[in-house]
C-alpha positions in Angstrom: 100.6 204.4 -54.1 98.9 201.7 -56.2 95.5 203.4 -55.5 96.9 206.8 -56.6 98.2 205.2 -59.8 94.9 203.5 -60.5 93.0 206.7 -60.0 95.4 208.5 -62.4 94.9 205.9 -65.1 91.1 206.2 -64.7 91.3 210.0 -64.9 93.3 209.6 -68.2 90.8 207.1 -69.7 87.4 208.5 -68.5 85.9 211.8 -68.5 84.9 212.9 -65.0 81.1 213.0 -65.8 81.2 209.4 -67.2 82.9 207.6 -64.3 79.6 207.1 -62.4 77.1 206.9 -65.2 78.1 203.5 -66.8 77.2 199.9 -66.0 79.9 197.7 -64.5 80.5 195.9 -67.8 80.6 199.1 -69.8 83.0 200.6 -67.3 85.3 197.6 -67.4 85.4 197.4 -71.2 86.1 201.1 -71.7 88.7 200.9 -69.0 90.3 197.8 -70.7 90.3 199.5 -74.2 91.9 202.6 -72.6 94.5 200.6 -70.8 95.4 198.7 -74.1 95.6 202.1 -75.9 98.0 203.4 -73.2 100.1 200.2 -73.3 100.3 200.2 -77.1 101.2 203.9 -77.2 104.1 203.5 -74.7 105.2 200.3 -76.4 105.5 202.2 -79.7 107.5 205.0 -78.0 109.7 202.4 -76.4 110.2 200.7 -79.8 111.3 204.1 -81.2 113.8 204.5 -78.4 114.9 200.9 -78.8 115.6 201.3 -82.5 117.4 204.6 -81.9 119.7 202.9 -79.4 120.7 200.3 -82.0 121.2 203.0 -84.7 118.0 202.3 -86.6 116.7 205.8 -87.5 114.4 205.3 -90.5 111.5 203.6 -88.7 110.4 206.6 -86.6 107.9 208.1 -89.1 106.0 204.8 -89.1 106.2 204.5 -85.4 105.0 208.1 -85.0 102.1 207.4 -87.3 101.2 204.3 -85.3 101.3 206.3 -82.0 99.0 208.9 -83.6 96.5 206.3 -84.6 96.6 204.8 -81.1 96.2 208.3 -79.5 93.2 208.9 -81.7 91.7 205.6 -80.5 92.3 206.6 -76.9 90.5 209.9 -77.5 87.5 208.3 -79.2 87.2 205.8 -76.4 87.3 208.6 -73.8 84.5 210.6 -75.5 82.3 207.6 -75.7 83.0 206.1 -79.2 84.1 202.8 -77.7 83.3 200.6 -80.7 85.1 202.8 -83.2 88.1 203.1 -80.9 88.3 199.4 -80.4 88.2 198.7 -84.1 90.8 201.4 -84.8 93.1 199.9 -82.1 92.7 196.3 -83.4 93.2 197.2 -87.1 96.0 199.6 -86.3 98.0 197.1 -84.3 97.6 194.4 -86.9 98.8 196.6 -89.7 101.6 198.0 -87.7 102.9 194.5 -86.7 102.6 193.4 -90.3 104.6 196.4 -91.6 107.4 195.9 -89.1 107.4 192.2 -89.6 108.5 192.8 -93.2 111.9 194.0 -92.0 112.5 191.8 -88.9 113.3 188.1 -88.6 110.7 185.7 -87.2 113.1 185.0 -84.4 112.3 188.5 -82.9 108.8 187.1 -81.9 106.9 190.1 -83.2 104.1 187.7 -84.3 103.1 187.3 -80.6 101.2 190.6 -80.8 98.8 188.9 -83.2 97.7 186.6 -80.4 97.4 189.5 -78.0 95.3 191.5 -80.5 92.9 188.6 -81.3 92.3 187.8 -77.6 92.0 191.5 -76.7 89.3 192.0 -79.4 87.0 189.4 -77.8 87.6 191.0 -74.4 86.8 194.6 -75.4 83.8 193.8 -77.7 82.3 191.1 -75.5 79.8 188.4 -76.6 77.4 190.9 -78.1 80.2 192.3 -80.3 81.6 188.9 -81.2 81.3 189.6 -85.0 83.6 192.6 -84.7 86.0 190.6 -82.5 86.0 187.8 -85.1 86.9 190.3 -87.8 89.9 191.5 -85.9 90.9 187.9 -85.1 90.6 186.8 -88.8 92.7 189.9 -89.7 95.4 188.9 -87.2 95.5 185.3 -88.7 95.7 186.7 -92.2 98.5 189.1 -91.4 100.4 186.3 -89.7 100.1 184.0 -92.7 101.2 186.8 -95.0 104.2 187.5 -92.8 105.2 183.8 -92.9 104.4 182.8 -96.5 104.5 186.0 -98.6 107.9 187.6 -99.0 107.5 191.4 -99.2 109.4 194.5 -98.2 107.4 197.5 -97.1 110.4 199.0 -95.3 114.1 198.6 -96.2 115.6 195.6 -94.4 118.4 196.1 -92.0 121.2 193.8 -90.8 120.4 193.0 -87.2 122.9 191.8 -84.6 122.2 188.8 -82.4 122.1 191.2 -79.4 119.3 193.2 -81.1 117.3 190.0 -82.0 117.6 188.6 -78.4 116.7 192.0 -76.8 113.8 192.4 -79.3 112.5 188.9 -78.5 112.6 189.5 -74.8 110.9 192.9 -75.2 108.2 191.5 -77.4 107.6 188.6 -75.1 107.3 190.8 -72.0 105.0 193.3 -73.6 102.7 190.6 -75.0 102.6 188.9 -71.6 101.7 192.1 -69.8 98.9 192.8 -72.3 97.6 189.2 -72.2 97.6 189.3 -68.3 95.7 192.6 -68.4 93.1 191.1 -70.8 92.7 187.8 -68.8 92.4 189.7 -65.5 89.6 191.8 -67.0 87.8 188.7 -68.3 88.2 187.0 -64.9 86.9 190.1 -63.1 83.8 190.1 -65.4 83.2 186.4 -64.8 83.6 186.7 -61.1 81.2 189.6 -61.0 78.7 187.7 -63.1 79.1 184.6 -60.9 78.6 186.7 -57.7 75.5 188.3 -59.1 74.2 184.9 -60.2 74.8 183.3 -56.7 73.1 186.3 -55.0 70.1 186.0 -57.3 69.9 182.3 -56.7 69.9 182.9 -52.9 67.2 185.6 -53.3 65.1 183.2 -55.4 65.4 180.5 -52.7 64.4 183.0 -50.0 61.5 184.3 -52.1 60.4 180.8 -52.9 60.4 179.8 -49.3 58.5 183.0 -48.5 55.9 182.3 -51.2 55.4 178.7 -49.8 54.9 180.2 -46.4 52.6 182.9 -47.6 50.5 180.4 -49.7 50.2 178.0 -46.7 49.3 180.8 -44.4 46.8 182.3 -46.9 45.0 178.9 -47.2 44.8 178.7 -43.5 43.9 182.3 -43.1 41.0 182.1 -45.6 39.6 179.0 -44.0 39.9 180.2 -40.4 38.8 183.7 -41.2 35.6 182.6 -42.8 34.9 180.4 -39.9 35.7 182.9 -37.2 33.7 185.7 -39.0 30.6 183.6 -39.5 30.6 182.0 -36.0 29.8 185.3 -34.1 27.3 186.3 -36.8 25.5 183.0 -36.6 25.4 183.3 -32.8 24.0 186.9 -33.0 21.4 185.8 -35.5 20.3 183.0 -33.1 20.1 185.4 -30.2 18.0 187.8 -32.2 15.5 185.1 -33.0 15.3 184.3 -29.3 14.8 188.0 -28.4 12.0 188.2 -31.0 10.1 185.3 -29.2 11.0 186.3 -25.6 8.7 188.5 -23.5 10.7 188.3 -20.2 12.7 191.5 -19.9 15.5 189.9 -17.8 15.9 187.2 -20.4 16.0 189.8 -23.2 18.7 191.7 -21.3 20.7 188.5 -21.0 20.4 187.9 -24.7 21.4 191.4 -25.5 24.5 191.1 -23.3 25.4 187.9 -25.0 25.0 189.6 -28.4 27.2 192.4 -27.2 30.0 189.9 -26.3 29.7 188.3 -29.7 29.9 191.7 -31.4 32.9 192.6 -29.3 34.6 189.3 -30.2 33.9 190.0 -33.9 35.2 193.5 -33.6 38.4 192.3 -32.0 38.9 189.7 -34.7 38.4 192.3 -37.4 41.0 194.5 -35.6 43.4 191.7 -35.6 42.9 191.1 -39.3 43.5 194.8 -39.9 46.7 194.8 -37.8 47.9 191.8 -39.7 47.2 193.5 -43.0 48.8 196.8 -42.1 51.9 195.0 -40.7 52.3 193.0 -44.0 51.9 195.8 -46.5 53.1 199.0 -44.8 56.7 200.2 -44.8 58.5 200.5 -41.5 58.6 204.2 -40.5 61.3 204.7 -37.8 61.1 207.7 -35.5 62.5 208.4 -32.0 60.4 206.6 -29.4 60.6 207.2 -25.6 60.2 203.6 -24.4 58.5 204.3 -21.1 56.2 206.9 -22.5 55.2 204.4 -25.3 54.4 201.6 -22.9 52.5 204.1 -20.6 50.3 205.2 -23.5 49.5 201.6 -24.3 48.6 200.8 -20.7 46.4 203.9 -20.5 44.5 202.9 -23.7 43.8 199.5 -22.1 42.6 200.9 -18.7 39.0 199.7 -19.4 40.0 196.4 -20.9 38.3 193.5 -19.1 40.6 192.2 -16.3 42.8 195.3 -16.3 41.6 196.4 -12.9 42.8 193.1 -11.4 46.4 193.1 -12.7 49.0 195.4 -11.0 51.5 197.0 -13.4 55.1 197.3 -12.4 57.4 199.3 -14.8 61.1 199.3 -14.5 62.0 201.5 -17.5 64.4 204.4 -17.3 62.7 207.8 -18.2 65.5 208.7 -20.5 65.6 205.4 -22.5 64.7 206.0 -26.2 65.2 204.1 -29.4 64.5 204.7 -33.1 61.7 202.4 -34.1 58.3 202.2 -35.6 56.0 203.5 -32.9 52.8 202.1 -34.4 54.2 198.6 -34.6 55.9 198.9 -31.2 52.5 199.8 -29.6 50.9 197.0 -31.4 53.3 194.4 -30.0 53.1 195.9 -26.5 49.3 196.1 -26.6 49.0 192.4 -27.5 51.3 191.3 -24.7 49.7 193.6 -22.0 46.1 192.6 -23.0 47.1 188.9 -22.9 48.2 189.4 -19.3 44.8 190.9 -18.5 42.9 188.1 -20.3 44.8 185.2 -18.9 45.3 186.2 -15.2 45.0 183.4 -12.7 41.8 183.8 -10.7 43.1 181.3 -8.1 45.8 183.7 -7.0 45.3 186.5 -4.6 47.6 189.0 -6.4 48.0 189.4 -10.1 50.8 191.4 -11.6 52.6 192.2 -14.9 56.3 193.3 -14.6 57.8 195.2 -17.6 61.5 195.9 -17.5 64.3 196.9 -19.9 67.9 195.8 -20.3 70.6 196.5 -22.8 73.2 194.1 -24.2 75.1 193.6 -27.5 73.5 196.7 -29.1 70.0 195.3 -28.4 67.2 196.5 -26.2 65.4 193.7 -24.3 61.9 194.4 -23.1 60.7 191.7 -20.7 57.0 191.1 -19.9 56.6 188.8 -16.9 53.3 187.8 -15.4 51.9 185.3 -12.8 48.9 184.3 -15.0 47.7 180.8 -15.8 50.7 180.1 -18.0 50.9 177.9 -21.1 51.1 174.1 -21.2 54.6 173.0 -22.2 53.4 170.9 -25.1 51.7 173.9 -26.7 54.5 176.3 -26.1 56.4 175.7 -29.4 53.3 176.7 -31.4 52.2 179.8 -29.6 53.3 182.1 -32.5 51.5 180.0 -35.2 48.7 181.6 -37.1 45.3 181.0 -35.4 46.8 178.8 -32.8 45.1 179.1 -29.4 47.3 178.1 -26.4 44.4 177.6 -24.0 41.3 175.5 -24.2 39.2 178.4 -23.1 40.9 181.0 -25.2 38.7 184.0 -26.1 41.0 185.5 -28.8 41.3 184.9 -32.5 44.6 183.1 -32.3 46.2 185.9 -34.4 47.6 188.0 -31.6 50.9 186.3 -30.9 51.4 185.5 -34.6 51.0 189.2 -35.4 53.5 190.0 -32.6 56.1 187.7 -34.1 55.6 189.0 -37.7 55.8 192.6 -36.4 59.0 191.9 -34.5 60.5 190.5 -37.7 59.5 193.7 -39.5 61.3 195.7 -36.8 64.4 193.6 -37.1 63.9 192.1 -33.7 63.0 188.8 -32.1 60.5 187.5 -29.4 61.0 184.6 -27.1 58.7 183.0 -24.5 59.1 181.0 -21.3 56.1 179.7 -19.5 54.9 177.1 -17.0 51.3 176.1 -16.5 49.9 177.6 -13.3 53.0 179.8 -12.8 52.9 182.5 -15.5 54.7 183.5 -18.6 57.7 185.6 -19.6 57.9 187.2 -23.0 61.2 188.9 -24.1 61.3 191.3 -27.0 64.8 192.0 -28.4 65.0 195.2 -30.5 68.0 196.7 -32.3 69.1 199.5 -30.1 69.4 202.8 -31.9 69.0 205.9 -29.8 67.1 209.0 -30.9 70.4 210.5 -31.9 71.1 207.6 -34.2 73.9 206.1 -31.9 74.0 202.4 -31.5 74.1 200.6 -28.2 77.9 200.2 -28.3 78.4 203.9 -28.5 75.6 204.8 -26.2 75.9 208.0 -24.1 76.3 207.7 -20.3 73.2 210.0 -20.1 71.0 207.0 -20.7 71.3 204.9 -17.5 69.8 201.4 -17.5 68.9 199.2 -14.6 
């Protein structure tokens, strides 16, 4: 019921095309001006009925004129002339109160409307229109002082009964109170909105500042480590070229060329990692339907000639029907890093080497688990495995960017990554991704046609 009434009031105050094209503050001020116009209009009508009840029939032309001025103010406010409407409303009410004050006793409390008018002026004009609001407030004070200290008769005086005076006082008090409450509610709403926006902006600034500190720190480290890791293979290749130039033994030359190839491959991998890092940082996430098992299969196929891939047995426990909506490029990047790590860090002391990849669903999230029996990670180094350029093994052959990129990519996808590992036993990496099916249905509403192990 209250919502219906509120919508009716808005329909009376606003044109339909203006309701969604105004700022919050403009909307509230125009709404307040319109509400005050409506309140004032009905108050004037009630006054006319009130006077008629007590046998006072000579005031209706003035009351009708006042109602017409207020109605004109409402119309101007509705068509967008908010300032003119507010001025007309403030001046009109001040003059009307002064006119009727000339024939009523002070004990009727009609002067209370001067306070309401002055306060309302500051609410409808706001801080930027404070000069106009001050004009209305000064006019209210002047009219009040004239009413108190200057005897004048604009309208013929009437002999009022005590009942009329008491009823008039109560009526004036209630109407002034309702108008003041409406104005204060408006001012509190504006203040609360401003405070809320300020708090949100402060939170955003704190987050952005923390992000900038992180980016600056990582940038310094990135520049230093990148320059070192780019120059090291080049220096090595330059030294090997000098050896080849002096060498005459064909076998030795082949050995040097093989070493150069390894250095070039290492450099190429490092540049690829930098490229992946850059793309993940600046490119928007593009979500499309992804068949999970097909995605993992394509990554494994692309790594079939990766060094060590022939030694590691792949075990997939992924339902054929399982699909999510995610960024396939980033998802393949993450899976590729984890699978290639299993190939690089297999344990040569074990007879069998495997990588198990499985899927499970819980709490509207898809968990992908990568479990291997490789060399594992020393417990002291485990907390830093996702740091930029950190190498978890003394004989690491990577750039130290791989797992850092994986973590950053998972954050872009709105997911997380966790690791458990023991030296000599293997590692378990768990990816947790928001579960949205290809049809856009979350995990809680998932269709039975998508069985999971």
